[in-house]
N, C-alpha and C positions, 0 to 999 in steps of 0.2 A: 452423604453416604447412607445407604439403605441398611436396615438392621440385618436383612438376610445376607447382604454382602459382607457385613462385619462378621457374622457368624461363620460364613464360609472361609474367610481369610484368617480368622483367629481362633485358636483353641483355648478353652477355659483353663485358667491356671488352677492347679490342684494344690492344696496345702498338704504337704507330706512332712512327716516327722523324721528326724534322724533315727529314731528308735524303731520306726516301722520295719525297716529291712532286717533288724536284729531282734525282733520280738521273741523268736523261738529261743535264742540264747539267753535273753533276759529272763524269760519265764523259767527256764531250766535252772539258772543260777538262783533265782528267788525261791524256787521249790526246794533247792538244796540248802536253804537258810543262809545264803550269802547276803550281806548287807547291800543297800543301794550304793553306798560309797564304793564297795568292792566291784559292783557291777559297772559303775562309771569308770573305774580304773581299767577293767577288762576292755570296755568299749574304746577308751582312749588309746590303749595299746593296739587294739585291732584296727581301729579307724583313725589313722593319723590325719591331722589337718581338718577335722570335722568340727564345726561350731555347734554350740548348743548342748554339748555333753556336760550336764551338771546334775547334781542330786536333785535340785529343785525342779528342773525340767523333767527329770525322770519321774519324780513323784507326781507332778501334774499329769504327765502322759499316762501313768498307771491308773490314776484316779479317773481320767477321762475315758480310757479304754474299759475300765471296770463298769462305768455308767452305761457304756454302749452295750456291754454284755448283759447287764441286769435289765436294760430296756428290752433287749431281744428276748430274754427269758420271760419277762412280764407279758410280752405280746403272745408268745406261744402258750403261756398259762391261760391267758384270756380266751384264746381259740379253743383250748381243751375244755374250759368251763362252758363255752357256748355249745360245744358238741355234746357234753354231758347233759346240759339243760334240754337240748333237743331230744336226746334219747329218753329223758325222764318224762316227757310230755304225755306219752301214751300209757304210762304205767298207772296202775290202780293206786288210789290213795291209801296210806297206811293207817290202820286203827291204832292210835297211840294208847288206848286203854285195853288192848287185847291181853296184855300180860297181867293186868289187874283182875280180870275176870277169870274165875275158875272154870273148868270144863262143864261142871254141872250147875253152876250158879247163874242166876238170871237177875237182871235188875227188876225192880218192882213194876216198872212200865212194861217190860217184856212179859212178866208173869201176868199182869192184868190183861194184856192183849191176848195171850194164850188162853186165859180163862174165858175171855169174851168170845173167842172163836169156838171154844168147846161148847159154850152155852148156845150159840147160834146153831151149831150142828145138831144139838139135842132138841 
């Protein structure tokens, strides 16, 4: 059998969780401070004859879905940082000592240079 024939004749099996179809209900109950045990009781009453409805499975599912969300957020944050870095490339560098200098004060080097220029003009 050729691999192309196999791909055409068979669809890939997707892993789906019992909790996927009820994620909105789960999130709403958890936001209202219901315990995971109460969420499982609700799901067992709603979905009779479903296997895998346990607190441990729910905890694992929530941890796994939380990691997916944080990974997606991290990726969008990295994209934003890249855009900010690209925007900052053309900007003029900041003088970190600007606030230390008074309006009328000059460093000794600056004063020496001004004096030298005045001498040359005379």
